N, CA, C and O atoms as a GROMACS GRO file, in nm:
protein
  604
    1MET      N    1   1.617  -0.770   2.538
    1MET     CA    2   1.604  -0.626   2.539
    1MET      C    3   1.466  -0.589   2.484
    1MET      O    4   1.427  -0.633   2.375
    2THR      N    5   1.394  -0.509   2.559
    2THR     CA    6   1.261  -0.467   2.516
    2THR      C    7   1.272  -0.362   2.405
    2THR      O    8   1.378  -0.306   2.380
    3LEU      N    9   1.161  -0.339   2.340
    3LEU     CA   10   1.158  -0.240   2.233
    3LEU      C   11   1.189  -0.100   2.288
    3LEU      O   12   1.258  -0.022   2.222
    4ILE      N   13   1.140  -0.070   2.406
    4ILE     CA   14   1.168   0.062   2.465
    4ILE      C   15   1.318   0.078   2.488
    4ILE      O   16   1.372   0.186   2.466
    5ASP      N   17   1.384  -0.029   2.533
    5ASP     CA   18   1.530  -0.023   2.553
    5ASP      C   19   1.602   0.000   2.420
    5ASP      O   20   1.696   0.079   2.411
    6ARG      N   21   1.557  -0.072   2.316
    6ARG     CA   22   1.619  -0.055   2.184
    6ARG      C   23   1.599   0.087   2.132
    6ARG      O   24   1.689   0.146   2.073
    7ILE      N   25   1.480   0.141   2.154
    7ILE     CA   26   1.450   0.278   2.110
    7ILE      C   27   1.538   0.376   2.187
    7ILE      O   28   1.591   0.471   2.129
    8SER      N   29   1.555   0.353   2.317
    8SER     CA   30   1.639   0.442   2.399
    8SER      C   31   1.783   0.442   2.348
    8SER      O   32   1.847   0.548   2.342
    9GLU      N   33   1.833   0.326   2.311
    9GLU     CA   34   1.969   0.318   2.255
    9GLU      C   35   1.977   0.394   2.123
    9GLU      O   36   2.075   0.463   2.096
   10ASN      N   37   1.873   0.382   2.042
   10ASN     CA   38   1.870   0.455   1.914
   10ASN      C   39   1.861   0.605   1.936
   10ASN      O   40   1.914   0.683   1.857
   11ILE      N   41   1.795   0.647   2.043
   11ILE     CA   42   1.788   0.790   2.075
   11ILE      C   43   1.928   0.841   2.104
   11ILE      O   44   1.967   0.947   2.055
   12LYS      N   45   2.003   0.767   2.184
   12LYS     CA   46   2.141   0.808   2.216
   12LYS      C   47   2.226   0.817   2.090
   12LYS      O   48   2.303   0.912   2.072
   13THR      N   49   2.212   0.718   2.003
   13THR     CA   50   2.289   0.716   1.879
   13THR      C   51   2.252   0.835   1.791
   13THR      O   52   2.340   0.901   1.735
   14ALA      N   53   2.124   0.863   1.780
   14ALA     CA   54   2.078   0.976   1.699
   14ALA      C   55   2.126   1.109   1.757
   14ALA      O   56   2.158   1.202   1.682
   15MET      N   57   2.130   1.119   1.889
   15MET     CA   58   2.178   1.242   1.952
   15MET      C   59   2.326   1.263   1.918
   15MET      O   60   2.368   1.374   1.884
   16LYS      N   61   2.404   1.157   1.929
   16LYS     CA   62   2.547   1.167   1.899
   16LYS      C   63   2.571   1.201   1.753
   16LYS      O   64   2.663   1.276   1.720
   17ALA      N   65   2.488   1.147   1.665
   17ALA     CA   66   2.501   1.173   1.522
   17ALA      C   67   2.437   1.305   1.480
   17ALA      O   68   2.451   1.348   1.366
   18LYS      N   69   2.367   1.368   1.573
   18LYS     CA   70   2.295   1.494   1.546
   18LYS      C   71   2.196   1.478   1.431
   18LYS      O   72   2.182   1.566   1.346
   19ASP      N   73   2.129   1.363   1.430
   19ASP     CA   74   2.029   1.331   1.328
   19ASP      C   75   1.892   1.368   1.384
   19ASP      O   76   1.830   1.290   1.456
   20LYS      N   77   1.846   1.487   1.349
   20LYS     CA   78   1.724   1.543   1.406
   20LYS      C   79   1.599   1.460   1.376
   20LYS      O   80   1.517   1.437   1.465
   21ILE      N   81   1.584   1.415   1.251
   21ILE     CA   82   1.465   1.339   1.213
   21ILE      C   83   1.458   1.208   1.290
   21ILE      O   84   1.354   1.174   1.347
   22ARG      N   85   1.569   1.133   1.293
   22ARG     CA   86   1.570   1.005   1.365
   22ARG      C   87   1.544   1.027   1.514
   22ARG      O   88   1.470   0.952   1.576
   23LEU      N   89   1.606   1.130   1.570
   23LEU     CA   90   1.589   1.159   1.711
   23LEU      C   91   1.443   1.187   1.744
   23LEU      O   92   1.389   1.130   1.839
   24GLU      N   93   1.380   1.274   1.667
   24GLU     CA   94   1.239   1.308   1.692
   24GLU      C   95   1.149   1.187   1.673
   24GLU      O   96   1.054   1.167   1.749
   25THR      N   97   1.179   1.106   1.572
   25THR     CA   98   1.098   0.987   1.546
   25THR      C   99   1.110   0.888   1.661
   25THR      O  100   1.009   0.836   1.708
   26PHE      N  101   1.232   0.861   1.706
   26PHE     CA  102   1.252   0.767   1.816
   26PHE      C  103   1.187   0.818   1.944
   26PHE      O  104   1.131   0.740   2.022
   27ARG      N  105   1.194   0.947   1.966
   27ARG     CA  106   1.129   1.003   2.084
   27ARG      C  107   0.978   0.986   2.078
   27ARG      O  108   0.914   0.955   2.178
   28SER      N  109   0.921   1.007   1.960
   28SER     CA  110   0.776   0.992   1.948
   28SER      C  111   0.734   0.846   1.965
   28SER      O  112   0.630   0.817   2.024
   29ILE      N  113   0.815   0.753   1.915
   29ILE     CA  114   0.786   0.610   1.934
   29ILE      C  115   0.792   0.576   2.082
   29ILE      O  116   0.703   0.508   2.134
   30LYS      N  117   0.896   0.623   2.149
   30LYS     CA  118   0.912   0.594   2.292
   30LYS      C  119   0.796   0.651   2.372
   30LYS      O  120   0.748   0.587   2.466
   31LYS      N  121   0.751   0.770   2.336
   31LYS     CA  122   0.639   0.833   2.406
   31LYS      C  123   0.514   0.746   2.395
   31LYS      O  124   0.446   0.722   2.495
   32VAL      N  125   0.484   0.699   2.275
   32VAL     CA  126   0.365   0.615   2.254
   32VAL      C  127   0.378   0.484   2.332
   32VAL      O  128   0.282   0.439   2.394
   33LEU      N  129   0.497   0.424   2.329
   33LEU     CA  130   0.517   0.297   2.401
   33LEU      C  131   0.502   0.315   2.551
   33LEU      O  132   0.442   0.231   2.618
   34ILE      N  133   0.556   0.424   2.604
   34ILE     CA  134   0.544   0.449   2.748
   34ILE      C  135   0.399   0.475   2.786
   34ILE      O  136   0.351   0.426   2.888
   35GLU      N  137   0.327   0.552   2.704
   35GLU     CA  138   0.185   0.578   2.731
   35GLU      C  139   0.106   0.448   2.731
   35GLU      O  140   0.019   0.427   2.816
   36LYS      N  141   0.136   0.360   2.636
   36LYS     CA  142   0.066   0.232   2.629
   36LYS      C  143   0.101   0.145   2.749
   36LYS      O  144   0.015   0.076   2.804
   37GLU      N  145   0.227   0.149   2.791
   37GLU     CA  146   0.271   0.072   2.907
   37GLU      C  147   0.199   0.119   3.033
   37GLU      O  148   0.157   0.038   3.116
   38VAL      N  149   0.187   0.250   3.048
   38VAL     CA  150   0.118   0.306   3.164
   38VAL      C  151  -0.030   0.267   3.162
   38VAL      O  152  -0.090   0.242   3.267
   39SER      N  153  -0.089   0.263   3.044
   39SER     CA  154  -0.231   0.229   3.035
   39SER      C  155  -0.262   0.085   3.071
   39SER      O  156  -0.375   0.054   3.111
   40VAL      N  157  -0.164  -0.006   3.059
   40VAL     CA  158  -0.188  -0.146   3.093
   40VAL      C  159  -0.151  -0.179   3.237
   40VAL      O  160  -0.180  -0.290   3.283
   41ARG      N  161  -0.090  -0.088   3.308
   41ARG     CA  162  -0.049  -0.114   3.447
   41ARG      C  163  -0.164  -0.145   3.541
   41ARG      O  164  -0.148  -0.231   3.628
   42PRO      N  165  -0.279  -0.079   3.529
   42PRO     CA  166  -0.389  -0.113   3.622
   42PRO      C  167  -0.430  -0.260   3.616
   42PRO      O  168  -0.486  -0.312   3.713
   43SER      N  169  -0.404  -0.327   3.504
   43SER     CA  170  -0.439  -0.468   3.494
   43SER      C  171  -0.332  -0.558   3.554
   43SER      O  172  -0.343  -0.681   3.548
   44GLY      N  173  -0.228  -0.499   3.613
   44GLY     CA  174  -0.124  -0.577   3.679
   44GLY      C  175  -0.006  -0.608   3.590
   44GLY      O  176   0.089  -0.674   3.633
   45GLN      N  177  -0.010  -0.563   3.467
   45GLN     CA  178   0.099  -0.588   3.372
   45GLN      C  179   0.206  -0.481   3.389
   45GLN      O  180   0.174  -0.362   3.394
   46THR      N  181   0.333  -0.522   3.397
   46THR     CA  182   0.439  -0.424   3.418
   46THR      C  183   0.510  -0.384   3.289
   46THR      O  184   0.563  -0.273   3.279
   47GLU      N  185   0.511  -0.473   3.190
   47GLU     CA  186   0.573  -0.443   3.061
   47GLU      C  187   0.478  -0.479   2.949
   47GLU      O  188   0.386  -0.560   2.966
   48LEU      N  189   0.502  -0.418   2.834
   48LEU     CA  190   0.421  -0.450   2.717
   48LEU      C  191   0.464  -0.585   2.660
   48LEU      O  192   0.582  -0.620   2.662
   49THR      N  193   0.368  -0.658   2.609
   49THR     CA  194   0.399  -0.782   2.539
   49THR      C  195   0.448  -0.746   2.399
   49THR      O  196   0.423  -0.635   2.352
   50PRO      N  197   0.518  -0.836   2.331
   50PRO     CA  198   0.559  -0.807   2.194
   50PRO      C  199   0.441  -0.772   2.102
   50PRO      O  200   0.455  -0.689   2.012
   51GLU      N  201   0.325  -0.835   2.126
   51GLU     CA  202   0.207  -0.804   2.045
   51GLU      C  203   0.160  -0.662   2.068
   51GLU      O  204   0.121  -0.592   1.974
   52GLN      N  205   0.164  -0.617   2.194
   52GLN     CA  206   0.122  -0.481   2.225
   52GLN      C  207   0.220  -0.379   2.166
   52GLN      O  208   0.180  -0.273   2.120
   53GLU      N  209   0.350  -0.413   2.170
   53GLU     CA  210   0.449  -0.326   2.108
   53GLU      C  211   0.424  -0.315   1.957
   53GLU      O  212   0.431  -0.207   1.899
   54MET      N  213   0.394  -0.430   1.896
   54MET     CA  214   0.365  -0.432   1.753
   54MET      C  215   0.241  -0.349   1.721
   54MET      O  216   0.239  -0.275   1.623
   55ASP      N  217   0.136  -0.362   1.805
   55ASP     CA  218   0.014  -0.282   1.786
   55ASP      C  219   0.046  -0.133   1.787
   55ASP      O  220  -0.005  -0.057   1.705
   56ALA      N  221   0.131  -0.092   1.881
   56ALA     CA  222   0.167   0.049   1.892
   56ALA      C  223   0.242   0.095   1.767
   56ALA      O  224   0.215   0.203   1.715
   57LEU      N  225   0.336   0.014   1.721
   57LEU     CA  226   0.412   0.051   1.601
   57LEU      C  227   0.323   0.056   1.478
   57LEU      O  228   0.339   0.144   1.393
   58VAL      N  229   0.230  -0.037   1.467
   58VAL     CA  230   0.137  -0.038   1.355
   58VAL      C  231   0.051   0.088   1.359
   58VAL      O  232   0.027   0.151   1.255
   59MET      N  233   0.005   0.125   1.478
   59MET     CA  234  -0.077   0.245   1.493
   59MET      C  235   0.002   0.370   1.451
   59MET      O  236  -0.049   0.455   1.379
   60ILE      N  237   0.127   0.378   1.495
   60ILE     CA  238   0.210   0.494   1.461
   60ILE      C  239   0.233   0.500   1.310
   60ILE      O  240   0.225   0.607   1.250
   61SER      N  241   0.262   0.386   1.250
   61SER     CA  242   0.288   0.386   1.105
   61SER      C  243   0.162   0.422   1.027
   61SER      O  244   0.170   0.490   0.924
   62LYS      N  245   0.047   0.376   1.075
   62LYS     CA  246  -0.079   0.409   1.008
   62LYS      C  247  -0.104   0.561   1.016
   62LYS      O  248  -0.150   0.622   0.920
   63GLN      N  249  -0.074   0.620   1.130
   63GLN     CA  250  -0.091   0.764   1.145
   63GLN      C  251  -0.001   0.839   1.045
   63GLN      O  252  -0.042   0.938   0.985
   64ARG      N  253   0.122   0.789   1.031
   64ARG     CA  254   0.215   0.854   0.936
   64ARG      C  255   0.164   0.842   0.793
   64ARG      O  256   0.170   0.939   0.717
   65ARG      N  257   0.112   0.725   0.756
   65ARG     CA  258   0.058   0.707   0.620
   65ARG      C  259  -0.059   0.802   0.596
   65ARG      O  260  -0.070   0.863   0.489
   66ASP      N  261  -0.146   0.813   0.695
   66ASP     CA  262  -0.260   0.904   0.682
   66ASP      C  263  -0.213   1.049   0.669
   66ASP      O  264  -0.267   1.125   0.589
   67SER      N  265  -0.112   1.086   0.746
   67SER     CA  266  -0.058   1.222   0.738
   67SER      C  267   0.002   1.249   0.601
   67SER      O  268  -0.018   1.356   0.544
   68ILE      N  269   0.076   1.151   0.548
   68ILE     CA  270   0.135   1.167   0.416
   68ILE      C  271   0.025   1.192   0.313
   68ILE      O  272   0.038   1.280   0.228
   69GLU      N  273  -0.082   1.115   0.322
   69GLU     CA  274  -0.193   1.129   0.228
   69GLU      C  275  -0.256   1.268   0.240
   69GLU      O  276  -0.282   1.333   0.139
   70GLN      N  277  -0.279   1.313   0.363
   70GLN     CA  278  -0.343   1.443   0.384
   70GLN      C  279  -0.252   1.558   0.337
   70GLN      O  280  -0.299   1.652   0.273
   71TYR      N  281  -0.122   1.548   0.370
   71TYR     CA  282  -0.030   1.654   0.327
   71TYR      C  283  -0.017   1.658   0.175
   71TYR      O  284  -0.007   1.766   0.117
   72THR      N  285  -0.019   1.543   0.112
   72THR     CA  286  -0.010   1.538  -0.033
   72THR      C  287  -0.133   1.601  -0.096
   72THR      O  288  -0.122   1.676  -0.193
   73LYS      N  289  -0.252   1.570  -0.041
   73LYS     CA  290  -0.375   1.630  -0.092
   73LYS      C  291  -0.374   1.781  -0.076
   73LYS      O  292  -0.427   1.854  -0.160
   74ALA      N  293  -0.313   1.828   0.032
   74ALA     CA  294  -0.308   1.971   0.060
   74ALA      C  295  -0.190   2.039  -0.010
   74ALA      O  296  -0.164   2.158   0.011
   75ASN      N  297  -0.118   1.962  -0.092
   75ASN     CA  298  -0.002   2.012  -0.166
   75ASN      C  299   0.107   2.064  -0.072
   75ASN      O  300   0.176   2.161  -0.104
   76ARG      N  301   0.123   1.998   0.042
   76ARG     CA  302   0.232   2.030   0.135
   76ARG      C  303   0.336   1.918   0.128
   76ARG      O  304   0.351   1.840   0.221
   77LEU      N  305   0.405   1.913   0.017
   77LEU     CA  306   0.500   1.805  -0.008
   77LEU      C  307   0.618   1.807   0.086
   77LEU      O  308   0.680   1.704   0.112
   78ASP      N  309   0.651   1.925   0.139
   78ASP     CA  310   0.760   1.934   0.236
   78ASP      C  311   0.726   1.856   0.362
   78ASP      O  312   0.810   1.782   0.414
   79LEU      N  313   0.604   1.870   0.411
   79LEU     CA  314   0.561   1.798   0.531
   79LEU      C  315   0.540   1.650   0.501
   79LEU      O  316   0.569   1.565   0.585
   80ALA      N  317   0.491   1.618   0.383
   80ALA     CA  318   0.472   1.478   0.343
   80ALA      C  319   0.606   1.407   0.338
   80ALA      O  320   0.616   1.290   0.375
   81GLU      N  321   0.708   1.476   0.293
   81GLU     CA  322   0.842   1.416   0.285
   81GLU      C  323   0.897   1.384   0.424
   81GLU      O  324   0.957   1.279   0.445
   82ILE      N  325   0.875   1.474   0.519
   82ILE     CA  326   0.920   1.449   0.657
   82ILE      C  327   0.847   1.329   0.715
   82ILE      O  328   0.910   1.244   0.778
   83GLU      N  329   0.717   1.321   0.693
   83GLU     CA  330   0.639   1.208   0.741
   83GLU      C  331   0.688   1.077   0.678
   83GLU      O  332   0.693   0.974   0.744
   84ALA      N  333   0.722   1.082   0.550
   84ALA     CA  334   0.771   0.963   0.480
   84ALA      C  335   0.905   0.917   0.539
   84ALA      O  336   0.928   0.797   0.554
   85LEU      N  337   0.991   1.011   0.573
   85LEU     CA  338   1.118   0.976   0.637
   85LEU      C  339   1.093   0.911   0.773
   85LEU      O  340   1.157   0.811   0.807
   86GLU      N  341   1.001   0.967   0.849
   86GLU     CA  342   0.968   0.910   0.980
   86GLU      C  343   0.906   0.771   0.965
   86GLU      O  344   0.935   0.682   1.044
   87LEU      N  345   0.821   0.754   0.865
   87LEU     CA  346   0.760   0.624   0.841
   87LEU      C  347   0.866   0.519   0.809
   87LEU      O  348   0.858   0.406   0.857
   88ALA      N  349   0.964   0.556   0.730
   88ALA     CA  350   1.073   0.462   0.697
   88ALA      C  351   1.148   0.419   0.822
   88ALA      O  352   1.188   0.303   0.834
   89ILE      N  353   1.167   0.511   0.914
   89ILE     CA  354   1.237   0.478   1.040
   89ILE      C  355   1.151   0.385   1.125
   89ILE      O  356   1.202   0.289   1.182
   90ILE      N  357   1.022   0.412   1.133
   90ILE     CA  358   0.930   0.328   1.211
   90ILE      C  359   0.925   0.188   1.152
   90ILE      O  360   0.922   0.089   1.226
   91GLU      N  361   0.925   0.179   1.019
   91GLU     CA  362   0.915   0.048   0.953
   91GLU      C  363   1.038  -0.039   0.976
   91GLU      O  364   1.033  -0.159   0.951
   92GLU      N  365   1.148   0.020   1.023
   92GLU     CA  366   1.266  -0.060   1.057
   92GLU      C  367   1.234  -0.158   1.170
   92GLU      O  368   1.299  -0.262   1.182
   93PHE      N  369   1.135  -0.126   1.252
   93PHE     CA  370   1.100  -0.208   1.367
   93PHE      C  371   0.981  -0.301   1.338
   93PHE      O  372   0.948  -0.386   1.421
   94LEU      N  373   0.919  -0.284   1.222
   94LEU     CA  374   0.806  -0.369   1.184
   94LEU      C  375   0.855  -0.484   1.097
   94LEU      O  376   0.958  -0.472   1.030
   95PRO      N  377   0.782  -0.595   1.098
   95PRO     CA  378   0.820  -0.703   1.006
   95PRO      C  379   0.802  -0.656   0.862
   95PRO      O  380   0.726  -0.563   0.834
   96SER      N  381   0.873  -0.720   0.770
   96SER     CA  382   0.863  -0.678   0.630
   96SER      C  383   0.718  -0.694   0.583
   96SER      O  384   0.648  -0.788   0.622
   97GLN      N  385   0.676  -0.602   0.500
   97GLN     CA  386   0.538  -0.598   0.451
   97GLN      C  387   0.516  -0.702   0.342
   97GLN      O  388   0.604  -0.725   0.259
   98LEU      N  389   0.399  -0.762   0.342
   98LEU     CA  390   0.363  -0.860   0.242
   98LEU      C  391   0.334  -0.792   0.108
   98LEU      O  392   0.284  -0.680   0.105
   99SER      N  393   0.367  -0.858  -0.001
   99SER     CA  394   0.336  -0.805  -0.133
   99SER      C  395   0.187  -0.826  -0.161
   99SER      O  396   0.119  -0.899  -0.088
  100ASP      N  397   0.138  -0.764  -0.265
  100ASP     CA  398  -0.002  -0.779  -0.303
  100ASP      C  399  -0.034  -0.925  -0.336
  100ASP      O  400  -0.142  -0.974  -0.304
  101ASP      N  401   0.060  -0.993  -0.401
  101ASP     CA  402   0.039  -1.134  -0.436
  101ASP      C  403   0.031  -1.221  -0.310
  101ASP      O  404  -0.051  -1.312  -0.302
  102GLU      N  405   0.116  -1.192  -0.212
  102GLU     CA  406   0.115  -1.268  -0.087
  102GLU      C  407  -0.014  -1.244  -0.010
  102GLU      O  408  -0.071  -1.336   0.050
  103ILE      N  409  -0.061  -1.120  -0.012
  103ILE     CA  410  -0.188  -1.087   0.054
  103ILE      C  411  -0.302  -1.164  -0.015
  103ILE      O  412  -0.387  -1.222   0.052
  104ALA      N  413  -0.303  -1.163  -0.147
  104ALA     CA  414  -0.408  -1.231  -0.223
  104ALA      C  415  -0.407  -1.382  -0.194
  104ALA      O  416  -0.512  -1.443  -0.180
  105ALA      N  417  -0.288  -1.440  -0.186
  105ALA     CA  418  -0.278  -1.584  -0.158
  105ALA      C  419  -0.329  -1.616  -0.018
  105ALA      O  420  -0.399  -1.716   0.001
  106ALA      N  421  -0.294  -1.532   0.079
  106ALA     CA  422  -0.341  -1.554   0.215
  106ALA      C  423  -0.493  -1.539   0.223
  106ALA      O  424  -0.560  -1.616   0.292
  107VAL      N  425  -0.546  -1.440   0.154
  107VAL     CA  426  -0.692  -1.418   0.152
  107VAL      C  427  -0.762  -1.537   0.088
  107VAL      O  428  -0.865  -1.582   0.138
  108ASP      N  429  -0.707  -1.588  -0.021
  108ASP     CA  430  -0.766  -1.706  -0.086
  108ASP      C  431  -0.772  -1.824   0.010
  108ASP      O  432  -0.874  -1.893   0.018
  109ALA      N  433  -0.663  -1.845   0.084
  109ALA     CA  434  -0.660  -1.957   0.179
  109ALA      C  435  -0.763  -1.939   0.290
  109ALA      O  436  -0.828  -2.035   0.330
  110ILE      N  437  -0.778  -1.818   0.339
  110ILE     CA  438  -0.875  -1.791   0.446
  110ILE      C  439  -1.018  -1.807   0.394
  110ILE      O  440  -1.103  -1.861   0.464
  111ILE      N  441  -1.044  -1.760   0.273
  111ILE     CA  442  -1.178  -1.774   0.213
  111ILE      C  443  -1.212  -1.922   0.200
  111ILE      O  444  -1.324  -1.962   0.232
  112ALA      N  445  -1.117  -2.002   0.155
  112ALA     CA  446  -1.141  -2.146   0.142
  112ALA      C  447  -1.165  -2.210   0.278
  112ALA      O  448  -1.250  -2.298   0.292
  113LYS      N  449  -1.090  -2.166   0.377
  113LYS     CA  450  -1.100  -2.224   0.511
  113LYS      C  451  -1.235  -2.196   0.576
  113LYS      O  452  -1.296  -2.285   0.636
  114VAL      N  453  -1.282  -2.069   0.565
  114VAL     CA  454  -1.409  -2.034   0.630
  114VAL      C  455  -1.530  -2.059   0.541
  114VAL      O  456  -1.644  -2.050   0.587
  115GLY      N  457  -1.507  -2.092   0.416
  115GLY     CA  458  -1.618  -2.122   0.326
  115GLY      C  459  -1.696  -2.000   0.281
  115GLY      O  460  -1.816  -2.010   0.256
  116ALA      N  461  -1.630  -1.886   0.271
  116ALA     CA  462  -1.697  -1.763   0.228
  116ALA      C  463  -1.728  -1.769   0.079
  116ALA      O  464  -1.648  -1.820  -0.001
  117THR      N  465  -1.845  -1.718   0.042
  117THR     CA  466  -1.885  -1.723  -0.099
  117THR      C  467  -1.932  -1.589  -0.154
  117THR      O  468  -1.929  -1.569  -0.276
  118SER      N  469  -1.974  -1.497  -0.068
  118SER     CA  470  -2.026  -1.370  -0.119
  118SER      C  471  -1.980  -1.255  -0.031
  118SER      O  472  -1.915  -1.275   0.072
  119ALA      N  473  -2.016  -1.134  -0.073
  119ALA     CA  474  -1.978  -1.013   0.002
  119ALA      C  475  -2.037  -1.012   0.142
  119ALA      O  476  -1.987  -0.942   0.230
  120LYS      N  477  -2.143  -1.090   0.164
  120LYS     CA  478  -2.204  -1.099   0.297
  120LYS      C  479  -2.108  -1.164   0.397
  120LYS      O  480  -2.121  -1.144   0.518
  121ASP      N  481  -2.012  -1.241   0.347
  121ASP     CA  482  -1.917  -1.312   0.433
  121ASP      C  483  -1.790  -1.232   0.460
  121ASP      O  484  -1.692  -1.287   0.510
  122LEU      N  485  -1.792  -1.104   0.429
  122LEU     CA  486  -1.674  -1.019   0.447
  122LEU      C  487  -1.622  -1.025   0.590
  122LEU      O  488  -1.501  -1.037   0.612
  123GLY      N  489  -1.710  -1.016   0.688
  123GLY     CA  490  -1.670  -1.019   0.829
  123GLY      C  491  -1.606  -1.151   0.869
  123GLY      O  492  -1.512  -1.153   0.949
  124LYS      N  493  -1.656  -1.261   0.812
  124LYS     CA  494  -1.599  -1.393   0.843
  124LYS      C  495  -1.454  -1.403   0.797
  124LYS      O  496  -1.374  -1.474   0.857
  125VAL      N  497  -1.422  -1.332   0.690
  125VAL     CA  498  -1.288  -1.340   0.633
  125VAL      C  499  -1.195  -1.235   0.694
  125VAL      O  500  -1.078  -1.264   0.720
  126MET      N  501  -1.245  -1.114   0.716
  126MET     CA  502  -1.161  -1.005   0.763
  126MET      C  503  -1.099  -1.032   0.900
  126MET      O  504  -0.982  -1.000   0.922
  127GLY      N  505  -1.176  -1.090   0.991
  127GLY     CA  506  -1.122  -1.117   1.125
  127GLY      C  507  -0.998  -1.205   1.120
  127GLY      O  508  -0.892  -1.164   1.167
  128PRO      N  509  -1.010  -1.326   1.065
  128PRO     CA  510  -0.892  -1.412   1.056
  128PRO      C  511  -0.780  -1.353   0.970
  128PRO      O  512  -0.662  -1.373   0.999
  129ALA      N  513  -0.817  -1.280   0.864
  129ALA     CA  514  -0.715  -1.222   0.776
  129ALA      C  515  -0.632  -1.118   0.850
  129ALA      O  516  -0.509  -1.117   0.840
  130MET      N  517  -0.698  -1.032   0.923
  130MET     CA  518  -0.624  -0.928   0.996
  130MET      C  519  -0.543  -0.989   1.109
  130MET      O  520  -0.433  -0.941   1.139
  131GLN      N  521  -0.594  -1.092   1.171
  131GLN     CA  522  -0.519  -1.158   1.277
  131GLN      C  523  -0.392  -1.222   1.220
  131GLN      O  524  -0.286  -1.214   1.280
  132GLN      N  525  -0.405  -1.285   1.106
  132GLN     CA  526  -0.292  -1.354   1.044
  132GLN      C  527  -0.188  -1.256   0.989
  132GLN      O  528  -0.068  -1.282   0.995
  133MET      N  529  -0.234  -1.143   0.937
  133MET     CA  530  -0.143  -1.049   0.870
  133MET      C  531  -0.115  -0.923   0.950
  133MET      O  532  -0.064  -0.825   0.896
  134LYS      N  533  -0.147  -0.925   1.078
  134LYS     CA  534  -0.129  -0.807   1.163
  134LYS      C  535   0.016  -0.762   1.161
  134LYS      O  536   0.107  -0.840   1.189
  135GLY      N  537   0.037  -0.636   1.129
  135GLY     CA  538   0.170  -0.580   1.125
  135GLY      C  539   0.246  -0.611   0.997
  135GLY      O  540   0.349  -0.550   0.970
  136LYS      N  541   0.195  -0.704   0.919
  136LYS     CA  542   0.264  -0.745   0.796
  136LYS      C  543   0.199  -0.687   0.672
  136LYS      O  544   0.258  -0.688   0.564
  137ALA      N  545   0.076  -0.637   0.686
  137ALA     CA  546   0.005  -0.581   0.572
  137ALA      C  547  -0.089  -0.471   0.620
  137ALA      O  548  -0.145  -0.477   0.729
  138ASP      N  549  -0.104  -0.370   0.537
  138ASP     CA  550  -0.195  -0.260   0.566
  138ASP      C  551  -0.339  -0.311   0.560
  138ASP      O  552  -0.377  -0.381   0.466
  139GLY      N  553  -0.418  -0.277   0.659
  139GLY     CA  554  -0.556  -0.323   0.667
  139GLY      C  555  -0.638  -0.286   0.545
  139GLY      O  556  -0.726  -0.362   0.504
  140LYS      N  557  -0.612  -0.170   0.487
  140LYS     CA  558  -0.685  -0.126   0.368
  140LYS      C  559  -0.656  -0.219   0.250
  140LYS      O  560  -0.747  -0.253   0.174
  141LYS      N  561  -0.530  -0.260   0.235
  141LYS     CA  562  -0.494  -0.351   0.126
  141LYS      C  563  -0.562  -0.487   0.146
  141LYS      O  564  -0.610  -0.548   0.050
  142VAL      N  565  -0.564  -0.533   0.270
  142VAL     CA  566  -0.628  -0.661   0.299
  142VAL      C  567  -0.777  -0.652   0.268
  142VAL      O  568  -0.833  -0.741   0.204
  143GLN      N  569  -0.841  -0.544   0.313
  143GLN     CA  570  -0.984  -0.526   0.289
  143GLN      C  571  -1.013  -0.521   0.138
  143GLN      O  572  -1.109  -0.581   0.092
  144ASP      N  573  -0.932  -0.450   0.064
  144ASP     CA  574  -0.952  -0.441  -0.081
  144ASP      C  575  -0.939  -0.579  -0.145
  144ASP      O  576  -1.017  -0.614  -0.234
  145ALA      N  577  -0.841  -0.658  -0.100
  145ALA     CA  578  -0.821  -0.792  -0.156
  145ALA      C  579  -0.942  -0.881  -0.125
  145ALA      O  580  -0.990  -0.954  -0.212
  146VAL      N  581  -0.992  -0.874  -0.001
  146VAL     CA  582  -1.108  -0.955   0.038
  146VAL      C  583  -1.230  -0.914  -0.043
  146VAL      O  584  -1.302  -0.999  -0.094
  147LYS      N  585  -1.254  -0.784  -0.055
  147LYS     CA  586  -1.370  -0.736  -0.131
  147LYS      C  587  -1.363  -0.781  -0.276
  147LYS      O  588  -1.464  -0.822  -0.333
  148SER      N  589  -1.245  -0.773  -0.336
  148SER     CA  590  -1.235  -0.812  -0.478
  148SER      C  591  -1.256  -0.962  -0.496
  148SER      O  592  -1.308  -1.004  -0.599
  149LYS      N  593  -1.215  -1.042  -0.399
  149LYS     CA  594  -1.231  -1.188  -0.409
  149LYS      C  595  -1.378  -1.230  -0.386
  149LYS      O  596  -1.425  -1.327  -0.444
  150LEU      N  597  -1.448  -1.154  -0.301
  150LEU     CA  598  -1.585  -1.193  -0.265
  150LEU      C  599  -1.691  -1.125  -0.351
  150LEU      O  600  -1.810  -1.153  -0.335
  151SER      N  601  -1.652  -1.038  -0.440
  151SER     CA  602  -1.754  -0.970  -0.521
  151SER      C  603  -1.785  -1.045  -0.649
  151SER      O  604  -1.868  -1.001  -0.728
   0.00000   0.00000   0.00000
């Protein structure tokens, strides 16, 4: 069963339960997935790969985190709370997030592997780090860990 199929089933369940937040969130996820699927059709691809689905979910969750931050800065806690609820629903479909210690350990291993020694080697480390931790860790946290290790 594809992610779009699972989301469609969740939409039906949310409609029956009259859960407005879940319904709106699932609809927005489905919209993004369908748009992404349509965008890859010219290349001959008919369905999204699991990696592409994960990319879409990561993008949606990042947008929600940014919105929460902006609403909080603007003292609109009511809107930030709604975004946080939607983020929690989206994260149900993402792999569990790595802890700060796990991120640091992975960064240490990558630094040792590529032989990075200074802040100039940030790019050498960030590429493999983001590839390894894609969907499992926020890019900002990974970047902060790499910067602190290389400074």
